[in-house]
MARBATI-63769 format. One record per residue (C-alpha): x, y, z; residue number from 1. Coordinates in pm, 1 decimal. Example, Ala and Ser with C-alpha at 12.3 -4.5 7.8 and 13.67 -1.06 7.14 Angstrom:
# residues 2
+----------+----------+----------+-----+
!        u !        v !        w ! pos !
+----------+----------+----------+-----+
!   1230.0 !   -450.0 !    780.0 !   1 !
!   1367.0 !   -106.0 !    714.0 !   2 !
+----------+----------+----------+-----+
END
This chain:
# residues 382
+----------+----------+----------+-----+
!        u !        v !        w ! pos !
+----------+----------+----------+-----+
!  14716.3 !   7313.8 !   9310.4 !   1 !
!  14690.8 !   6954.4 !   9185.8 !   2 !
!  14958.7 !   6714.5 !   9065.6 !   3 !
!  14934.6 !   6813.7 !   8700.0 !   4 !
!  14966.7 !   7185.2 !   8775.8 !   5 !
!  15253.8 !   7131.4 !   9018.3 !   6 !
!  15461.3 !   6899.9 !   8798.0 !   7 !
!  15398.0 !   7116.6 !   8492.2 !   8 !
!  15541.8 !   7422.0 !   8669.3 !   9 !
!  15825.3 !   7214.5 !   8812.8 !  10 !
!  15930.3 !   7095.5 !   8466.9 !  11 !
!  15972.1 !   7454.7 !   8353.9 !  12 !
!  16251.8 !   7499.5 !   8606.7 !  13 !
!  16411.0 !   7164.1 !   8521.7 !  14 !
!  16393.8 !   7211.2 !   8144.3 !  15 !
!  16527.3 !   7567.5 !   8165.3 !  16 !
!  16784.2 !   7525.9 !   8439.5 !  17 !
!  17050.9 !   7713.4 !   8243.0 !  18 !
!  16829.6 !   8020.2 !   8248.2 !  19 !
!  16752.4 !   7997.9 !   8620.1 !  20 !
!  16907.3 !   8217.9 !   8886.2 !  21 !
!  17013.7 !   8014.4 !   9187.7 !  22 !
!  17067.6 !   8118.5 !   9549.2 !  23 !
!  17110.2 !   7940.3 !   9880.8 !  24 !
!  17014.0 !   8051.2 !  10231.7 !  25 !
!  17038.3 !   7919.2 !  10583.2 !  26 !
!  16695.0 !   7911.5 !  10746.3 !  27 !
!  16730.0 !   8046.7 !  11097.9 !  28 !
!  16495.2 !   8002.6 !  11390.6 !  29 !
!  16451.7 !   8376.5 !  11445.9 !  30 !
!  16382.0 !   8675.9 !  11223.6 !  31 !
!  16518.4 !   8749.5 !  10972.8 !  32 !
!  16478.6 !   8385.3 !  10881.5 !  33 !
!  16722.0 !   8384.8 !  10589.6 !  34 !
!  17100.5 !   8411.3 !  10591.8 !  35 !
!  17236.5 !   8421.4 !  10239.8 !  36 !
!  17519.0 !   8189.9 !  10136.5 !  37 !
!  17724.1 !   8355.7 !   9863.1 !  38 !
!  17992.6 !   8156.4 !   9683.6 !  39 !
!  18335.2 !   8310.9 !   9623.4 !  40 !
!  18485.8 !   8284.1 !   9278.5 !  41 !
!  18857.7 !   8218.1 !   9288.2 !  42 !
!  19127.3 !   8040.3 !   9090.4 !  43 !
!  19100.0 !   7761.4 !   9349.8 !  44 !
!  18732.1 !   7691.3 !   9278.5 !  45 !
!  18819.3 !   7341.6 !   9158.0 !  46 !
!  18919.0 !   7258.4 !   9515.5 !  47 !
!  18581.8 !   7358.5 !   9651.7 !  48 !
!  18370.1 !   7050.8 !   9611.1 !  49 !
!  18121.5 !   7079.1 !   9899.7 !  50 !
!  17956.2 !   6747.5 !   9842.3 !  51 !
!  18059.2 !   6401.9 !   9730.1 !  52 !
!  17765.7 !   6164.3 !   9714.3 !  53 !
!  17611.7 !   6340.1 !  10012.1 !  54 !
!  17933.0 !   6364.7 !  10216.9 !  55 !
!  18053.3 !   6718.3 !  10291.6 !  56 !
!  18413.9 !   6813.0 !  10222.1 !  57 !
!  18606.1 !   7117.1 !  10330.1 !  58 !
!  18731.1 !   7332.2 !  10038.6 !  59 !
!  19093.0 !   7294.4 !  10147.8 !  60 !
!  19090.6 !   6920.8 !  10218.3 !  61 !
!  19272.6 !   6852.4 !   9891.4 !  62 !
!  19545.3 !   7091.4 !   9999.7 !  63 !
!  19581.9 !   6928.2 !  10341.7 !  64 !
!  19610.0 !   6583.6 !  10190.3 !  65 !
!  19862.5 !   6683.6 !   9926.2 !  66 !
!  20210.8 !   6612.8 !  10051.9 !  67 !
!  20411.5 !   6787.9 !   9779.5 !  68 !
!  20623.4 !   7080.2 !   9897.9 !  69 !
!  20567.6 !   7269.8 !   9573.6 !  70 !
!  20189.8 !   7268.7 !   9613.5 !  71 !
!  20208.5 !   7387.6 !   9972.5 !  72 !
!  20463.4 !   7655.2 !   9892.0 !  73 !
!  20256.8 !   7796.3 !   9606.1 !  74 !
!  19915.3 !   7799.0 !   9770.3 !  75 !
!  19935.9 !   7802.0 !  10151.2 !  76 !
!  19989.5 !   8176.9 !  10187.2 !  77 !
!  19695.3 !   8264.8 !   9966.5 !  78 !
!  19464.2 !   8019.3 !  10137.1 !  79 !
!  19557.4 !   8161.8 !  10476.2 !  80 !
!  19457.0 !   8503.7 !  10350.3 !  81 !
!  19126.9 !   8359.9 !  10224.7 !  82 !
!  19015.9 !   8108.9 !  10487.6 !  83 !
!  18652.9 !   8136.0 !  10375.0 !  84 !
!  18719.8 !   8014.9 !  10022.2 !  85 !
!  18381.7 !   7842.3 !  10014.5 !  86 !
!  18163.5 !   8125.8 !  10144.6 !  87 !
!  18180.1 !   8498.4 !  10081.2 !  88 !
!  17968.6 !   8713.5 !  10311.6 !  89 !
!  18013.1 !   9030.1 !  10104.6 !  90 !
!  17946.7 !   8918.6 !   9748.6 !  91 !
!  17614.2 !   9059.8 !   9628.4 !  92 !
!  17399.3 !   8975.1 !   9328.4 !  93 !
!  17512.3 !   9297.6 !   9161.8 !  94 !
!  17883.0 !   9218.6 !   9194.4 !  95 !
!  17856.2 !   8849.1 !   9109.3 !  96 !
!  18002.0 !   8757.7 !   8769.2 !  97 !
!  17753.8 !   8617.9 !   8519.2 !  98 !
!  17938.8 !   8289.1 !   8493.6 !  99 !
!  17861.0 !   8078.9 !   8799.2 ! 100 !
!  18146.4 !   7918.1 !   8986.1 ! 101 !
!  18181.6 !   7542.6 !   9019.2 ! 102 !
!  18029.6 !   7502.5 !   9364.5 ! 103 !
!  17720.3 !   7702.1 !   9282.8 ! 104 !
!  17675.1 !   7532.0 !   8947.0 ! 105 !
!  17725.8 !   7188.0 !   9098.0 ! 106 !
!  17476.6 !   7257.1 !   9374.1 ! 107 !
!  17215.5 !   7370.9 !   9126.3 ! 108 !
!  17265.6 !   7064.8 !   8907.6 ! 109 !
!  17240.7 !   6832.0 !   9207.7 ! 110 !
!  16915.8 !   6993.7 !   9325.5 ! 111 !
!  16772.5 !   6975.9 !   8973.4 ! 112 !
!  16859.6 !   6606.5 !   8953.3 ! 113 !
!  16686.8 !   6542.5 !   9287.9 ! 114 !
!  16374.8 !   6720.7 !   9162.1 ! 115 !
!  16378.2 !   6515.3 !   8844.7 ! 116 !
!  16438.7 !   6181.8 !   9015.6 ! 117 !
!  16198.2 !   6224.7 !   9308.0 ! 118 !
!  15925.8 !   6475.1 !   9233.5 ! 119 !
!  15897.0 !   6418.2 !   8857.2 ! 120 !
!  15937.0 !   6041.8 !   8861.9 ! 121 !
!  15651.5 !   5872.0 !   8675.5 ! 122 !
!  15593.5 !   5639.3 !   8969.8 ! 123 !
!  15577.8 !   5919.6 !   9226.7 ! 124 !
!  15243.4 !   5917.8 !   9407.6 ! 125 !
!  15075.6 !   6247.7 !   9489.6 ! 126 !
!  14792.5 !   6303.5 !   9735.6 ! 127 !
!  14588.9 !   6592.2 !   9867.1 ! 128 !
!  14543.9 !   6737.8 !  10211.9 ! 129 !
!  14271.8 !   6491.0 !  10309.0 ! 130 !
!  14514.0 !   6195.5 !  10291.9 ! 131 !
!  14767.0 !   6311.3 !  10551.2 ! 132 !
!  14652.2 !   6035.4 !  10789.8 ! 133 !
!  14771.7 !   5763.5 !  10552.0 ! 134 !
!  15129.5 !   5760.2 !  10689.3 ! 135 !
!  15252.2 !   5668.7 !  10342.4 ! 136 !
!  15539.1 !   5800.1 !  10133.1 ! 137 !
!  15317.2 !   6009.3 !   9911.1 ! 138 !
!  15385.9 !   6364.1 !   9806.1 ! 139 !
!  15122.8 !   6574.9 !   9977.2 ! 140 !
!  15030.6 !   6909.1 !   9822.4 ! 141 !
!  14934.2 !   7136.3 !  10111.0 ! 142 !
!  14805.5 !   7489.0 !  10062.2 ! 143 !
!  14941.9 !   7726.6 !  10324.9 ! 144 !
!  14687.5 !   7946.3 !  10500.4 ! 145 !
!  14690.5 !   8265.9 !  10702.2 ! 146 !
!  14681.4 !   8053.6 !  11019.6 ! 147 !
!  14942.7 !   7803.3 !  10904.0 ! 148 !
!  15226.9 !   7943.6 !  10694.6 ! 149 !
!  15554.2 !   7780.6 !  10804.7 ! 150 !
!  15726.3 !   7875.6 !  10477.8 ! 151 !
!  15644.2 !   8240.7 !  10426.2 ! 152 !
!  15943.8 !   8256.3 !  10196.0 ! 153 !
!  15857.0 !   8573.7 !  10006.7 ! 154 !
!  15829.2 !   8771.3 !  10330.0 ! 155 !
!  16143.6 !   8603.8 !  10463.1 ! 156 !
!  16333.8 !   8720.0 !  10158.4 ! 157 !
!  16191.9 !   9071.5 !  10179.6 ! 158 !
!  16304.5 !   9090.6 !  10542.0 ! 159 !
!  16650.5 !   8970.0 !  10443.5 ! 160 !
!  16672.4 !   9226.0 !  10161.6 ! 161 !
!  16591.1 !   9502.3 !  10410.6 ! 162 !
!  16841.1 !   9390.7 !  10672.6 ! 163 !
!  17108.1 !   9244.8 !  10437.8 ! 164 !
!  17211.8 !   8998.8 !  10708.0 ! 165 !
!  17424.5 !   8748.1 !  10521.2 ! 166 !
!  17572.5 !   8430.8 !  10658.0 ! 167 !
!  17800.5 !   8439.7 !  10958.9 ! 168 !
!  17968.7 !   8135.3 !  11108.3 ! 169 !
!  17772.3 !   8185.7 !  11428.8 ! 170 !
!  17453.7 !   8111.1 !  11231.4 ! 171 !
!  17560.3 !   7746.4 !  11226.5 ! 172 !
!  17474.4 !   7733.7 !  11597.3 ! 173 !
!  17106.1 !   7803.3 !  11547.0 ! 174 !
!  16948.7 !   7713.7 !  11213.9 ! 175 !
!  16682.4 !   7468.3 !  11095.7 ! 176 !
!  16797.6 !   7387.7 !  10745.5 ! 177 !
!  16907.6 !   7515.1 !  10406.3 ! 178 !
!  16673.1 !   7648.6 !  10141.2 ! 179 !
!  16762.5 !   7681.8 !   9773.5 ! 180 !
!  16586.5 !   7934.2 !   9554.3 ! 181 !
!  16542.6 !   7898.9 !   9178.8 ! 182 !
!  16416.4 !   8197.1 !   8983.5 ! 183 !
!  16295.5 !   8153.0 !   8626.3 ! 184 !
!  16142.1 !   8463.7 !   8475.5 ! 185 !
!  15906.1 !   8597.7 !   8740.5 ! 186 !
!  15855.0 !   8255.9 !   8901.0 ! 187 !
!  16023.4 !   8132.1 !   9220.1 ! 188 !
!  16083.4 !   7777.8 !   9337.7 ! 189 !
!  16211.6 !   7706.1 !   9689.3 ! 190 !
!  16365.9 !   7370.9 !   9787.0 ! 191 !
!  16417.2 !   7308.2 !  10157.9 ! 192 !
!  16674.1 !   7066.2 !  10298.2 ! 193 !
!  16627.7 !   6995.9 !  10668.1 ! 194 !
!  16926.3 !   7010.1 !  10901.3 ! 195 !
!  17068.0 !   6667.7 !  10984.4 ! 196 !
!  17335.1 !   6548.5 !  11223.3 ! 197 !
!  17595.9 !   6558.1 !  10944.3 ! 198 !
!  17497.5 !   6901.8 !  10810.6 ! 199 !
!  17760.5 !   7069.5 !  11028.8 ! 200 !
!  18052.4 !   6831.3 !  11014.5 ! 201 !
!  18235.6 !   6707.5 !  11323.4 ! 202 !
!  18553.6 !   6916.1 !  11353.3 ! 203 !
!  18730.2 !   6681.9 !  11592.2 ! 204 !
!  18920.3 !   6361.3 !  11520.9 ! 205 !
!  18648.5 !   6151.2 !  11679.5 ! 206 !
!  18435.2 !   6104.4 !  11368.7 ! 207 !
!  18363.6 !   5755.2 !  11237.3 ! 208 !
!  18561.3 !   5814.9 !  10916.1 ! 209 !
!  18863.6 !   5945.8 !  11106.6 ! 210 !
!  18869.5 !   5646.2 !  11340.0 ! 211 !
!  18822.5 !   5403.2 !  11051.3 ! 212 !
!  19108.9 !   5548.8 !  10849.0 ! 213 !
!  19335.1 !   5548.7 !  11153.7 ! 214 !
!  19274.3 !   5190.3 !  11262.6 ! 215 !
!  19243.7 !   5034.0 !  10918.2 ! 216 !
!  19509.9 !   5222.6 !  10722.7 ! 217 !
!  19724.6 !   5395.1 !  10981.2 ! 218 !
!  19621.6 !   5734.7 !  10840.2 ! 219 !
!  19597.5 !   6044.0 !  11055.5 ! 220 !
!  19370.0 !   6333.3 !  10960.1 ! 221 !
!  19460.2 !   6685.2 !  11061.9 ! 222 !
!  19193.3 !   6849.8 !  11274.3 ! 223 !
!  18966.6 !   7082.4 !  11078.4 ! 224 !
!  18971.7 !   7419.6 !  11253.3 ! 225 !
!  18696.1 !   7589.0 !  11051.0 ! 226 !
!  18337.1 !   7471.3 !  11067.9 ! 227 !
!  18213.7 !   7292.7 !  10758.3 ! 228 !
!  17861.8 !   7323.8 !  10620.5 ! 229 !
!  17754.5 !   7011.8 !  10431.9 ! 230 !
!  17517.2 !   7016.5 !  10137.1 ! 231 !
!  17331.5 !   6688.0 !  10098.8 ! 232 !
!  17174.9 !   6536.7 !   9792.5 ! 233 !
!  16825.6 !   6579.7 !   9931.9 ! 234 !
!  16512.9 !   6793.2 !   9911.7 ! 235 !
!  16262.5 !   6747.9 !  10192.0 ! 236 !
!  16008.4 !   7016.3 !  10102.6 ! 237 !
!  15929.3 !   7216.7 !   9790.7 ! 238 !
!  15751.0 !   7550.6 !   9824.7 ! 239 !
!  15579.1 !   7699.7 !   9521.9 ! 240 !
!  15284.6 !   7937.1 !   9481.1 ! 241 !
!  15206.0 !   7924.2 !   9851.3 ! 242 !
!  15191.3 !   7543.5 !   9853.7 ! 243 !
!  15408.5 !   7298.5 !  10046.0 ! 244 !
!  15490.1 !   6969.2 !   9874.1 ! 245 !
!  15649.2 !   6694.6 !  10083.8 ! 246 !
!  15639.4 !   6322.4 !  10147.5 ! 247 !
!  15750.6 !   6367.7 !  10508.6 ! 248 !
!  15449.9 !   6469.4 !  10717.8 ! 249 !
!  15650.7 !   6367.9 !  11026.0 ! 250 !
!  15900.9 !   6645.2 !  10951.4 ! 251 !
!  15620.3 !   6901.2 !  10943.1 ! 252 !
!  15489.4 !   6767.1 !  11272.7 ! 253 !
!  15830.4 !   6769.6 !  11443.5 ! 254 !
!  15966.9 !   7097.0 !  11317.2 ! 255 !
!  15691.1 !   7311.2 !  11168.5 ! 256 !
!  15391.3 !   7297.5 !  11406.7 ! 257 !
!  15182.1 !   7089.3 !  11167.5 ! 258 !
!  14927.2 !   7029.6 !  11442.7 ! 259 !
!  14800.4 !   7381.2 !  11371.8 ! 260 !
!  14710.6 !   7275.3 !  11018.0 ! 261 !
!  14562.7 !   6943.3 !  11133.8 ! 262 !
!  14337.0 !   7119.1 !  11386.4 ! 263 !
!  14233.0 !   7373.0 !  11125.7 ! 264 !
!  14136.8 !   7104.5 !  10873.0 ! 265 !
!  13968.7 !   6890.9 !  11139.1 ! 266 !
!  13751.8 !   7191.3 !  11230.2 ! 267 !
!  13655.4 !   7228.4 !  10862.6 ! 268 !
!  13561.1 !   6860.9 !  10850.0 ! 269 !
!  13361.0 !   6900.0 !  11171.5 ! 270 !
!  13158.2 !   7179.5 !  11011.7 ! 271 !
!  13080.4 !   6955.2 !  10714.0 ! 272 !
!  12960.2 !   6680.0 !  10948.1 ! 273 !
!  12743.7 !   6931.6 !  11132.0 ! 274 !
!  12605.0 !   7062.4 !  10802.8 ! 275 !
!  12506.3 !   6711.6 !  10691.4 ! 276 !
!  12260.7 !   6685.9 !  10981.0 ! 277 !
!  12323.8 !   6311.6 !  11015.8 ! 278 !
!  12459.9 !   6342.1 !  11370.1 ! 279 !
!  12370.9 !   6554.7 !  11669.7 ! 280 !
!  12583.0 !   6647.8 !  11971.2 ! 281 !
!  12851.8 !   6818.4 !  11763.0 ! 282 !
!  12957.7 !   7020.4 !  12065.5 ! 283 !
!  13097.5 !   6693.2 !  12201.2 ! 284 !
!  13300.4 !   6651.1 !  11882.9 ! 285 !
!  13433.3 !   7006.4 !  11909.3 ! 286 !
!  13543.5 !   6943.5 !  12268.2 ! 287 !
!  13709.4 !   6618.2 !  12160.2 ! 288 !
!  13903.3 !   6792.5 !  11881.8 ! 289 !
!  14025.0 !   7069.9 !  12110.8 ! 290 !
!  14150.1 !   6825.3 !  12373.4 ! 291 !
!  14526.1 !   6795.2 !  12422.9 ! 292 !
!  14504.1 !   6417.7 !  12481.1 ! 293 !
!  14758.4 !   6235.5 !  12263.1 ! 294 !
!  14509.2 !   5959.4 !  12186.4 ! 295 !
!  14291.6 !   6216.0 !  12007.2 ! 296 !
!  14561.3 !   6324.0 !  11760.6 ! 297 !
!  14523.0 !   6028.1 !  11517.6 ! 298 !
!  14146.6 !   6084.2 !  11509.1 ! 299 !
!  14194.2 !   6448.8 !  11414.2 ! 300 !
!  14382.8 !   6330.4 !  11106.7 ! 301 !
!  14121.2 !   6067.2 !  11028.3 ! 302 !
!  13839.6 !   6319.5 !  11053.8 ! 303 !
!  14000.0 !   6521.3 !  10774.5 ! 304 !
!  13913.0 !   6232.4 !  10541.9 ! 305 !
!  13547.1 !   6305.4 !  10613.1 ! 306 !
!  13576.7 !   6608.5 !  10386.1 ! 307 !
!  13560.1 !   6362.5 !  10093.5 ! 308 !
!  13341.8 !   6099.6 !  10261.0 ! 309 !
!  13047.5 !   5963.8 !  10057.6 ! 310 !
!  12887.8 !   5863.1 !  10388.4 ! 311 !
!  12786.5 !   6226.6 !  10443.1 ! 312 !
!  12579.3 !   6213.0 !  10124.8 ! 313 !
!  12369.6 !   5913.4 !  10235.2 ! 314 !
!  12008.0 !   5956.9 !  10353.4 ! 315 !
!  11973.4 !   5902.7 !  10728.9 ! 316 !
!  11736.0 !   5602.7 !  10698.4 ! 317 !
!  11967.9 !   5425.0 !  10455.1 ! 318 !
!  12276.6 !   5498.1 !  10665.6 ! 319 !
!  12128.7 !   5382.0 !  10995.7 ! 320 !
!  11973.5 !   5076.8 !  10829.6 ! 321 !
!  12315.0 !   4965.7 !  10708.9 ! 322 !
!  12517.9 !   5034.4 !  11023.0 ! 323 !
!  12259.4 !   4867.6 !  11246.6 ! 324 !
!  12269.6 !   4550.6 !  11035.2 ! 325 !
!  12646.8 !   4518.0 !  11000.3 ! 326 !
!  12842.2 !   4332.3 !  11273.7 ! 327 !
!  13116.9 !   4597.1 !  11276.5 ! 328 !
!  12877.3 !   4883.8 !  11353.2 ! 329 !
!  12587.4 !   4712.0 !  11527.1 ! 330 !
!  12540.8 !   4861.3 !  11873.9 ! 331 !
!  12795.0 !   5140.4 !  11814.5 ! 332 !
!  12529.7 !   5410.0 !  11770.6 ! 333 !
!  12194.8 !   5492.3 !  11925.5 ! 334 !
!  11880.1 !   5506.5 !  11713.6 ! 335 !
!  11811.5 !   5842.1 !  11546.4 ! 336 !
!  11635.7 !   6107.0 !  11755.1 ! 337 !
!  11464.7 !   6403.3 !  11587.8 ! 338 !
!  11619.8 !   6321.5 !  11252.8 ! 339 !
!  11982.9 !   6261.4 !  11356.5 ! 340 !
!  12203.0 !   6004.7 !  11530.5 ! 341 !
!  12296.4 !   6130.7 !  11880.0 ! 342 !
!  12666.6 !   6144.2 !  11968.3 ! 343 !
!  12739.7 !   6168.1 !  12341.1 ! 344 !
!  13030.9 !   5945.7 !  12444.1 ! 345 !
!  13396.8 !   5946.3 !  12340.5 ! 346 !
!  13352.6 !   5595.2 !  12201.4 ! 347 !
!  13066.5 !   5719.6 !  11982.9 ! 348 !
!  13275.8 !   6010.5 !  11858.8 ! 349 !
!  13560.1 !   5778.9 !  11758.8 ! 350 !
!  13319.5 !   5531.2 !  11600.0 ! 351 !
!  13164.6 !   5814.3 !  11399.1 ! 352 !
!  13508.6 !   5925.3 !  11274.7 ! 353 !
!  13595.6 !   5564.4 !  11182.3 ! 354 !
!  13264.8 !   5536.6 !  10996.4 ! 355 !
!  13314.6 !   5859.4 !  10802.2 ! 356 !
!  13673.6 !   5773.5 !  10711.3 ! 357 !
!  13562.8 !   5419.4 !  10616.4 ! 358 !
!  13845.9 !   5279.1 !  10820.7 ! 359 !
!  13738.9 !   4915.2 !  10786.8 ! 360 !
!  13710.3 !   4717.2 !  10462.1 ! 361 !
!  13594.7 !   4362.6 !  10391.4 ! 362 !
!  13730.0 !   4125.8 !  10127.8 ! 363 !
!  13457.1 !   4011.2 !   9889.7 ! 364 !
!  13644.3 !   3682.9 !   9834.8 ! 365 !
!  13724.9 !   3569.4 !  10187.5 ! 366 !
!  13495.9 !   3789.1 !  10393.6 ! 367 !
!  13797.1 !   3893.6 !  10602.2 ! 368 !
!  13773.3 !   4240.7 !  10751.1 ! 369 !
!  14079.7 !   4469.1 !  10744.9 ! 370 !
!  14172.0 !   4778.5 !  10941.8 ! 371 !
!  14311.3 !   4996.4 !  10663.0 ! 372 !
!  14479.9 !   5331.2 !  10705.5 ! 373 !
!  14531.3 !   5387.8 !  10333.1 ! 374 !
!  14241.5 !   5431.0 !  10095.0 ! 375 !
!  14246.4 !   5455.4 !   9719.4 ! 376 !
!  13922.6 !   5444.0 !   9529.8 ! 377 !
!  13916.4 !   5154.7 !   9284.1 ! 378 !
!  13809.3 !   5192.9 !   8924.7 ! 379 !
!  13461.0 !   5070.7 !   8841.3 ! 380 !
!  13432.4 !   4727.1 !   8683.3 ! 381 !
!  13314.1 !   4758.6 !   8324.4 ! 382 !
+----------+----------+----------+-----+
END
């Protein structure tokens, strides 16, 4: 899937949001991965604003802050009987009224606005799998594979439908994030929001806001007994048609075993290098890639760039003639033997990867050489 295909499908959900079905799930660390969050409809839905500019708010905060006796007299008893005003564990799709309640509608509108502002922005930069070493805020479109499928959302949902394990408060002890599902026709869009330190709000009076209000204004906040789940105005990963789209490769590395994907793609790149016949000693490269040494990890990413490297298309005589005459590469490689450049040492392996990824560039104006992580092919001068 390329940028045009992805954004075209994404716009269908944005432009037809009123026709979309919307659901929210906690993503657990164990199977079944999903815990459905169902939103109760009640006459107090106007109290249930679960987000205010990214700051979570308990559904009954307005009640606790209201000091009028009439308000408390009229509503306290009912709220005590319904302490989970914001979340209903028993409400199913079949029993849900067609008209969405305020919280659900607000959440959907916020997620749609994030999609529009971030992923559909005209200045948003998209990149493919071969650019993951750039360490730039680009949206990378990554195709999940049989070996690397961190968001197997369709199977997650099928498992949830079989077990019908909806949200329980204990799930807040062990979950990775929240995922929102949009369904338009027969198409599904999944938007993942990673768990942050503020996702489950501090229930004690030791929070920064509580201390600030106390010392600055003499206000005291009553301790929140129930746990509060905060919805943020953020989407970290979009999953659609088996593809992951994110601008946070670090999140994939920290939380979703992205090294599996990097090793897989590095192996593919290694096979392309071997197929080119320009270098020999590829068993040394394979051993280098399989090493657990931390210093090898950046070079695995860089090798993935070789999948698009024009260096692999150069004739051997032309390639060696150039690298032996350039100061940067002179002495880095041995002369060709039996039609290929021998690779034996770790330094030669890393030099080969730097060469294939064209790590170094030289200014035509000043002659200054730069070590560049990011590459974007320039348009030809007409």
